[in-house]
N, CA, C and O atoms as a Tinker XYZ file with bonds, in Angstrom:
   312  protein
     1  N    -17.240000   35.993000   -0.815000    73     2
     2  CA   -18.008000   34.972000   -0.120000    64     1     3
     3  C    -17.131000   34.432000    1.015000    63     2     4     5
     4  O    -15.975000   34.077000    0.789000    81     3
     5  N    -17.676000   34.371000    2.228000    73     3     6
     6  CA   -16.884000   33.901000    3.360000    64     5     7
     7  C    -16.801000   32.376000    3.386000    63     6     8     9
     8  O    -17.539000   31.692000    2.677000    81     7
     9  N    -15.905000   31.862000    4.200000    73     7    10
    10  CA   -15.630000   30.428000    4.237000    64     9    11
    11  C    -16.855000   29.618000    4.653000    63    10    12    13
    12  O    -17.132000   28.574000    4.064000    81    11
    13  N    -17.587000   30.085000    5.655000    73    11    14
    14  CA   -18.768000   29.334000    6.103000    64    13    15
    15  C    -19.816000   29.209000    4.999000    63    14    16    17
    16  O    -20.417000   28.147000    4.832000    81    15
    17  N    -20.035000   30.266000    4.258000    73    15    18
    18  CA   -20.987000   30.227000    3.148000    64    17    19
    19  C    -20.516000   29.254000    2.077000    63    18    20    21
    20  O    -21.312000   28.489000    1.533000    81    19
    21  N    -19.224000   29.284000    1.777000    73    19    22
    22  CA   -18.672000   28.356000    0.790000    64    21    23
    23  C    -18.848000   26.910000    1.235000    63    22    24    25
    24  O    -19.148000   26.039000    0.418000    81    23
    25  N    -18.664000   26.652000    2.527000    73    23    26
    26  CA   -18.834000   25.288000    3.050000    64    25    27
    27  C    -20.275000   24.812000    2.874000    63    26    28    29
    28  O    -20.514000   23.685000    2.441000    81    27
    29  N    -21.220000   25.667000    3.208000    73    27    30
    30  CA   -22.636000   25.302000    3.091000    64    29    31
    31  C    -22.988000   25.002000    1.639000    63    30    32    33
    32  O    -23.654000   24.007000    1.353000    81    31
    33  N    -22.549000   25.851000    0.732000    73    31    34
    34  CA   -22.820000   25.638000   -0.693000    64    33    35
    35  C    -22.181000   24.334000   -1.158000    63    34    36    37
    36  O    -22.792000   23.570000   -1.905000    81    35
    37  N    -20.947000   24.081000   -0.713000    73    35    38
    38  CA   -20.259000   22.847000   -1.085000    64    37    39
    39  C    -21.029000   21.626000   -0.585000    63    38    40    41
    40  O    -21.221000   20.664000   -1.327000    81    39
    41  N    -21.464000   21.667000    0.662000    73    39    42
    42  CA   -22.202000   20.528000    1.236000    64    41    43
    43  C    -23.501000   20.295000    0.486000    63    42    44    45
    44  O    -23.856000   19.151000    0.202000    81    43
    45  N    -24.212000   21.362000    0.165000    73    43    46
    46  CA   -25.456000   21.215000   -0.607000    64    45    47
    47  C    -25.188000   20.540000   -1.949000    63    46    48    49
    48  O    -25.894000   19.612000   -2.344000    81    47
    49  N    -24.160000   21.018000   -2.640000    73    47    50
    50  CA   -23.816000   20.427000   -3.939000    64    49    51
    51  C    -23.351000   18.986000   -3.782000    63    50    52    53
    52  O    -23.674000   18.132000   -4.607000    81    51
    53  N    -22.591000   18.713000   -2.723000    73    51    54
    54  CA   -22.111000   17.360000   -2.470000    64    53    55
    55  C    -23.280000   16.403000   -2.241000    63    54    56    57
    56  O    -23.268000   15.275000   -2.734000    81    55
    57  N    -24.279000   16.848000   -1.501000    73    55    58
    58  CA   -25.435000   15.993000   -1.213000    64    57    59
    59  C    -26.248000   15.673000   -2.464000    63    58    60    61
    60  O    -26.994000   14.694000   -2.484000    81    59
    61  N    -26.112000   16.477000   -3.490000    73    59    62
    62  CA   -26.822000   16.228000   -4.746000    64    61    63
    63  C    -26.101000   15.213000   -5.632000    63    62    64    65
    64  O    -26.678000   14.705000   -6.594000    81    63
    65  N    -24.841000   14.919000   -5.308000    73    63    66
    66  CA   -24.065000   13.986000   -6.134000    64    65    67
    67  C    -24.683000   12.599000   -6.130000    63    66    68    69
    68  O    -25.154000   12.118000   -5.100000    81    67
    69  N    -24.675000   11.969000   -7.280000    73    67    70
    70  CA   -25.173000   10.601000   -7.420000    64    69    71
    71  C    -24.054000    9.645000   -7.827000    63    70    72    73
    72  O    -24.244000    8.429000   -7.826000    81    71
    73  N    -22.907000   10.186000   -8.170000    73    71    74
    74  CA   -21.798000    9.383000   -8.680000    64    73    75
    75  C    -20.990000    8.770000   -7.536000    63    74    76    77
    76  O    -20.414000    9.481000   -6.712000    81    75
    77  N    -20.960000    7.448000   -7.505000    73    75    78
    78  CA   -20.159000    6.730000   -6.506000    64    77    79
    79  C    -18.680000    7.096000   -6.654000    63    78    80    81
    80  O    -17.967000    7.260000   -5.664000    81    79
    81  N    -18.234000    7.220000   -7.899000    73    79    82
    82  CA   -16.836000    7.554000   -8.170000    64    81    83
    83  C    -16.484000    8.937000   -7.612000    63    82    84    85
    84  O    -15.442000    9.109000   -6.980000    81    83
    85  N    -17.345000    9.903000   -7.845000    73    83    86
    86  CA   -17.092000   11.262000   -7.364000    64    85    87
    87  C    -17.055000   11.295000   -5.840000    63    86    88    89
    88  O    -16.195000   11.952000   -5.254000    81    87
    89  N    -17.975000   10.595000   -5.203000    73    87    90
    90  CA   -18.008000   10.563000   -3.738000    64    89    91
    91  C    -16.747000    9.897000   -3.194000    63    90    92    93
    92  O    -16.180000   10.360000   -2.204000    81    91
    93  N    -16.308000    8.825000   -3.828000    73    91    94
    94  CA   -15.071000    8.153000   -3.409000    64    93    95
    95  C    -13.871000    9.085000   -3.526000    63    94    96    97
    96  O    -12.996000    9.095000   -2.659000    81    95
    97  N    -13.835000    9.863000   -4.594000    73    95    98
    98  CA   -12.723000   10.803000   -4.779000    64    97    99
    99  C    -12.730000   11.875000   -3.689000    63    98   100   101
   100  O    -11.677000   12.249000   -3.174000    81    99
   101  N    -13.913000   12.362000   -3.343000    73    99   102
   102  CA   -14.004000   13.350000   -2.269000    64   101   103
   103  C    -13.596000   12.745000   -0.926000    63   102   104   105
   104  O    -12.943000   13.408000   -0.120000    81   103
   105  N    -13.978000   11.494000   -0.685000    73   103   106
   106  CA   -13.579000   10.819000    0.554000    64   105   107
   107  C    -12.058000   10.705000    0.643000    63   106   108   109
   108  O    -11.474000   10.961000    1.695000    81   107
   109  N    -11.425000   10.323000   -0.456000    73   107   110
   110  CA    -9.962000   10.204000   -0.474000    64   109   111
   111  C     -9.302000   11.554000   -0.223000    63   110   112   113
   112  O     -8.341000   11.657000    0.539000    81   111
   113  N     -9.830000   12.585000   -0.874000    73   111   114
   114  CA    -9.278000   13.922000   -0.700000    64   113   115
   115  C     -9.410000   14.383000    0.752000    63   114   116   117
   116  O     -8.467000   14.935000    1.319000    81   115
   117  N    -10.569000   14.157000    1.346000    73   115   118
   118  CA   -10.796000   14.558000    2.732000    64   117   119
   119  C     -9.848000   13.825000    3.678000    63   118   120   121
   120  O     -9.266000   14.439000    4.572000    81   119
   121  N     -9.691000   12.518000    3.485000    73   119   122
   122  CA    -8.773000   11.740000    4.333000    64   121   123
   123  C     -7.345000   12.251000    4.198000    63   122   124   125
   124  O     -6.619000   12.351000    5.187000    81   123
   125  N     -6.941000   12.574000    2.967000    73   123   126
   126  CA    -5.593000   13.090000    2.722000    64   125   127
   127  C     -5.388000   14.427000    3.432000    63   126   128   129
   128  O     -4.352000   14.645000    4.061000    81   127
   129  N     -6.368000   15.317000    3.333000    73   127   130
   130  CA    -6.263000   16.629000    3.968000    64   129   131
   131  C     -6.205000   16.505000    5.488000    63   130   132   133
   132  O     -5.428000   17.202000    6.141000    81   131
   133  N     -7.022000   15.625000    6.046000    73   131   134
   134  CA    -7.019000   15.423000    7.497000    64   133   135
   135  C     -5.660000   14.889000    7.941000    63   134   136   137
   136  O     -5.111000   15.342000    8.946000    81   135
   137  N     -5.118000   13.932000    7.200000    73   135   138
   138  CA    -3.810000   13.358000    7.527000    64   137   139
   139  C     -2.723000   14.432000    7.483000    63   138   140   141
   140  O     -1.886000   14.508000    8.382000    81   139
   141  N     -2.737000   15.258000    6.440000    73   139   142
   142  CA    -1.731000   16.315000    6.315000    64   141   143
   143  C     -1.853000   17.327000    7.442000    63   142   144   145
   144  O     -0.841000   17.806000    7.954000    81   143
   145  N     -3.078000   17.660000    7.836000    73   143   146
   146  CA    -3.273000   18.598000    8.943000    64   145   147
   147  C     -2.697000   18.043000   10.239000    63   146   148   149
   148  O     -2.101000   18.779000   11.026000    81   147
   149  N     -2.874000   16.746000   10.459000    73   147   150
   150  CA    -2.363000   16.122000   11.674000    64   149   151
   151  C     -0.839000   16.059000   11.677000    63   150   152   153
   152  O     -0.220000   16.085000   12.741000    81   151
   153  N     -0.231000   15.975000   10.493000    73   151   154
   154  CA     1.221000   15.864000   10.390000    64   153   155
   155  C      1.931000   17.210000   10.505000    63   154   156   157
   156  O      3.137000   17.256000   10.750000    81   155
   157  N      1.193000   18.300000   10.331000    73   155   158
   158  CA     1.813000   19.623000   10.420000    64   157   159
   159  C      2.235000   19.902000   11.856000    63   158   160   161
   160  O      1.464000   19.718000   12.798000    81   159
   161  N      3.465000   20.347000   11.999000    73   159   162
   162  CA     3.964000   20.694000   13.319000    64   161   163
   163  C      4.483000   22.122000   13.258000    63   162   164   165
   164  O      5.145000   22.501000   12.293000    81   163
   165  N      4.190000   22.909000   14.272000    73   163   166
   166  CA     4.748000   24.259000   14.272000    64   165   167
   167  C      6.262000   24.187000   14.475000    63   166   168   169
   168  O      6.767000   23.291000   15.151000    81   167
   169  N      6.975000   25.141000   13.881000    73   167   170
   170  CA     8.423000   25.128000   14.060000    64   169   171
   171  C      8.765000   25.620000   15.461000    63   170   172   173
   172  O      8.023000   26.387000   16.074000    81   171
   173  N      9.895000   25.160000   15.940000    73   171   174
   174  CA    10.352000   25.571000   17.268000    64   173   175
   175  C     10.839000   27.016000   17.209000    63   174   176   177
   176  O     11.107000   27.553000   16.134000    81   175
   177  N     10.947000   27.626000   18.371000    73   175   178
   178  CA    11.470000   28.993000   18.448000    64   177   179
   179  C     12.904000   29.021000   17.912000    63   178   180   181
   180  O     13.301000   29.966000   17.229000    81   179
   181  N     13.678000   27.974000   18.228000    73   179   182
   182  CA    15.064000   27.913000   17.751000    64   181   183
   183  C     15.113000   27.875000   16.221000    63   182   184   185
   184  O     15.919000   28.572000   15.606000    81   183
   185  N     14.247000   27.056000   15.610000    73   183   186
   186  CA    14.195000   26.984000   14.145000    64   185   187
   187  C     13.748000   28.321000   13.552000    63   186   188   189
   188  O     14.273000   28.761000   12.529000    81   187
   189  N     12.777000   28.961000   14.200000    73   187   190
   190  CA    12.286000   30.259000   13.760000    64   189   191
   191  C     13.430000   31.278000   13.751000    63   190   192   193
   192  O     13.623000   31.995000   12.768000    81   191
   193  N     14.181000   31.336000   14.845000    73   191   194
   194  CA    15.305000   32.274000   14.938000    64   193   195
   195  C     16.399000   31.929000   13.925000    63   194   196   197
   196  O     17.021000   32.825000   13.354000    81   195
   197  N     16.634000   30.642000   13.703000    73   195   198
   198  CA    17.637000   30.209000   12.727000    64   197   199
   199  C     17.251000   30.687000   11.325000    63   198   200   201
   200  O     18.100000   31.152000   10.564000    81   199
   201  N     15.968000   30.568000   10.996000    73   199   202
   202  CA    15.503000   31.028000    9.681000    64   201   203
   203  C     15.623000   32.546000    9.545000    63   202   204   205
   204  O     16.022000   33.057000    8.499000    81   203
   205  N     15.276000   33.249000   10.603000    73   203   206
   206  CA    15.394000   34.714000   10.572000    64   205   207
   207  C     16.853000   35.111000   10.381000    63   206   208   209
   208  O     17.171000   35.964000    9.552000    81   207
   209  N     17.736000   34.483000   11.156000    73   207   210
   210  CA    19.166000   34.796000   11.034000    64   209   211
   211  C     19.674000   34.508000    9.622000    63   210   212   213
   212  O     20.441000   35.293000    9.065000    81   211
   213  N     19.253000   33.395000    9.050000    73   211   214
   214  CA    19.651000   33.058000    7.685000    64   213   215
   215  C     19.147000   34.078000    6.682000    63   214   216   217
   216  O     19.867000   34.459000    5.759000    81   215
   217  N     17.918000   34.516000    6.861000    73   215   218
   218  CA    17.340000   35.517000    5.952000    64   217   219
   219  C     18.059000   36.854000    6.077000    63   218   220   221
   220  O     18.329000   37.516000    5.075000    81   219
   221  N     18.367000   37.247000    7.307000    73   219   222
   222  CA    19.101000   38.498000    7.506000    64   221   223
   223  C     20.494000   38.419000    6.885000    63   222   224   225
   224  O     20.971000   39.383000    6.287000    81   223
   225  N     21.139000   37.261000    7.032000    73   223   226
   226  CA    22.458000   37.060000    6.428000    64   225   227
   227  C     22.369000   37.124000    4.901000    63   226   228   229
   228  O     23.220000   37.732000    4.253000    81   227
   229  N     21.343000   36.500000    4.332000    73   227   230
   230  CA    21.143000   36.560000    2.880000    64   229   231
   231  C     20.977000   38.002000    2.418000    63   230   232   233
   232  O     21.560000   38.414000    1.415000    81   231
   233  N     20.183000   38.757000    3.153000    73   231   234
   234  CA    19.945000   40.152000    2.786000    64   233   235
   235  C     21.236000   40.967000    2.893000    63   234   236   237
   236  O     21.560000   41.753000    2.003000    81   235
   237  N     21.963000   40.772000    3.984000    73   235   238
   238  CA    23.217000   41.496000    4.209000    64   237   239
   239  C     24.235000   41.203000    3.104000    63   238   240   241
   240  O     24.990000   42.087000    2.699000    81   239
   241  N     24.251000   39.967000    2.623000    73   239   242
   242  CA    25.208000   39.556000    1.594000    64   241   243
   243  C     24.621000   39.608000    0.180000    63   242   244   245
   244  O     25.163000   39.024000   -0.758000    81   243
   245  N     23.504000   40.319000    0.055000    73   243   246
   246  CA    22.845000   40.569000   -1.229000    64   245   247
   247  C     22.485000   39.293000   -1.982000    63   246   248   249
   248  O     22.558000   39.248000   -3.210000    81   247
   249  N     22.096000   38.260000   -1.240000    73   247   250
   250  CA    21.591000   37.027000   -1.855000    64   249   251
   251  C     20.062000   37.088000   -1.832000    63   250   252   253
   252  O     19.390000   36.284000   -1.187000    81   251
   253  N     19.553000   38.061000   -2.554000    73   251   254
   254  CA    18.109000   38.272000   -2.602000    64   253   255
   255  C     17.666000   38.387000   -4.052000    63   254   256   257
   256  O     18.474000   38.631000   -4.949000    81   255
   257  N     16.371000   38.207000   -4.263000    73   255   258
   258  CA    15.798000   38.345000   -5.595000    64   257   259
   259  C     14.805000   39.497000   -5.568000    63   258   260   261
   260  O     13.898000   39.534000   -4.737000    81   259
   261  N     14.985000   40.421000   -6.475000    73   259   262
   262  CA    14.068000   41.546000   -6.608000    64   261   263
   263  C     12.687000   41.027000   -7.005000    63   262   264   265
   264  O     12.584000   40.103000   -7.812000    81   263
   265  N     11.641000   41.602000   -6.456000    73   263   266
   266  CA    10.283000   41.128000   -6.723000    64   265   267
   267  C      9.950000   41.165000   -8.212000    63   266   268   269
   268  O      9.282000   40.263000   -8.716000    81   267
   269  N     10.403000   42.189000   -8.915000    73   267   270
   270  CA    10.127000   42.274000  -10.354000    64   269   271
   271  C     10.827000   41.151000  -11.117000    63   270   272   273
   272  O     10.271000   40.599000  -12.067000    81   271
   273  N     12.058000   40.812000  -10.694000    73   271   274
   274  CA    12.773000   39.702000  -11.323000    64   273   275
   275  C     12.053000   38.383000  -11.056000    63   274   276   277
   276  O     11.947000   37.533000  -11.940000    81   275
   277  N     11.561000   38.223000   -9.834000    73   275   278
   278  CA    10.849000   36.999000   -9.479000    64   277   279
   279  C      9.577000   36.849000  -10.306000    63   278   280   281
   280  O      9.302000   35.772000  -10.835000    81   279
   281  N      8.815000   37.906000  -10.416000    73   279   282
   282  CA     7.581000   37.867000  -11.211000    64   281   283
   283  C      7.902000   37.544000  -12.663000    63   282   284   285
   284  O      7.212000   36.745000  -13.296000    81   283
   285  N      8.939000   38.160000  -13.180000    73   283   286
   286  CA     9.351000   37.907000  -14.559000    64   285   287
   287  C      9.728000   36.438000  -14.752000    63   286   288   289
   288  O      9.368000   35.833000  -15.762000    81   287
   289  N     10.440000   35.871000  -13.801000    73   287   290
   290  CA    10.837000   34.465000  -13.870000    64   289   291
   291  C      9.610000   33.551000  -13.791000    63   290   292   293
   292  O      9.511000   32.582000  -14.544000    81   291
   293  N      8.691000   33.851000  -12.898000    73   291   294
   294  CA     7.479000   33.035000  -12.738000    64   293   295
   295  C      6.648000   33.043000  -14.017000    63   294   296   297
   296  O      6.084000   32.017000  -14.398000    81   295
   297  N      6.572000   34.178000  -14.672000    73   295   298
   298  CA     5.797000   34.273000  -15.910000    64   297   299
   299  C      6.353000   33.366000  -17.006000    63   298   300   301
   300  O      5.616000   32.977000  -17.912000    81   299
   301  N      7.625000   33.030000  -16.939000    73   299   302
   302  CA     8.238000   32.140000  -17.926000    64   301   303
   303  C      7.856000   30.681000  -17.694000    63   302   304   305
   304  O      8.004000   29.856000  -18.596000    81   303
   305  N      7.370000   30.353000  -16.508000    73   303   306
   306  CA     7.044000   28.974000  -16.154000    64   305   307
   307  C      5.896000   28.404000  -16.965000    63   306   308   309
   308  O      5.859000   27.200000  -17.220000    81   307
   309  N      4.964000   29.242000  -17.371000    73   307   310
   310  CA     3.779000   28.693000  -18.049000    64   309   311
   311  C      3.816000   28.860000  -19.533000    63   310   312
   312  O      2.885000   28.444000  -20.223000    81   311
């Protein structure tokens, strides 16, 4: 299901809500998301290059985690 279809379905379901509490919670969530979107800033080219250089250095010095090890570790979290 594409994003536009999901939005339409969500709006239809939202319009059926009768709960003041539920609507208030959605309003708070929407305000929070809008605020976070406004606070996001793209990183500078210098920061981008610094991160790339750091990652290359980590790889060169074998400070990396194998994907299988990472998955195994994540599975222990739950």
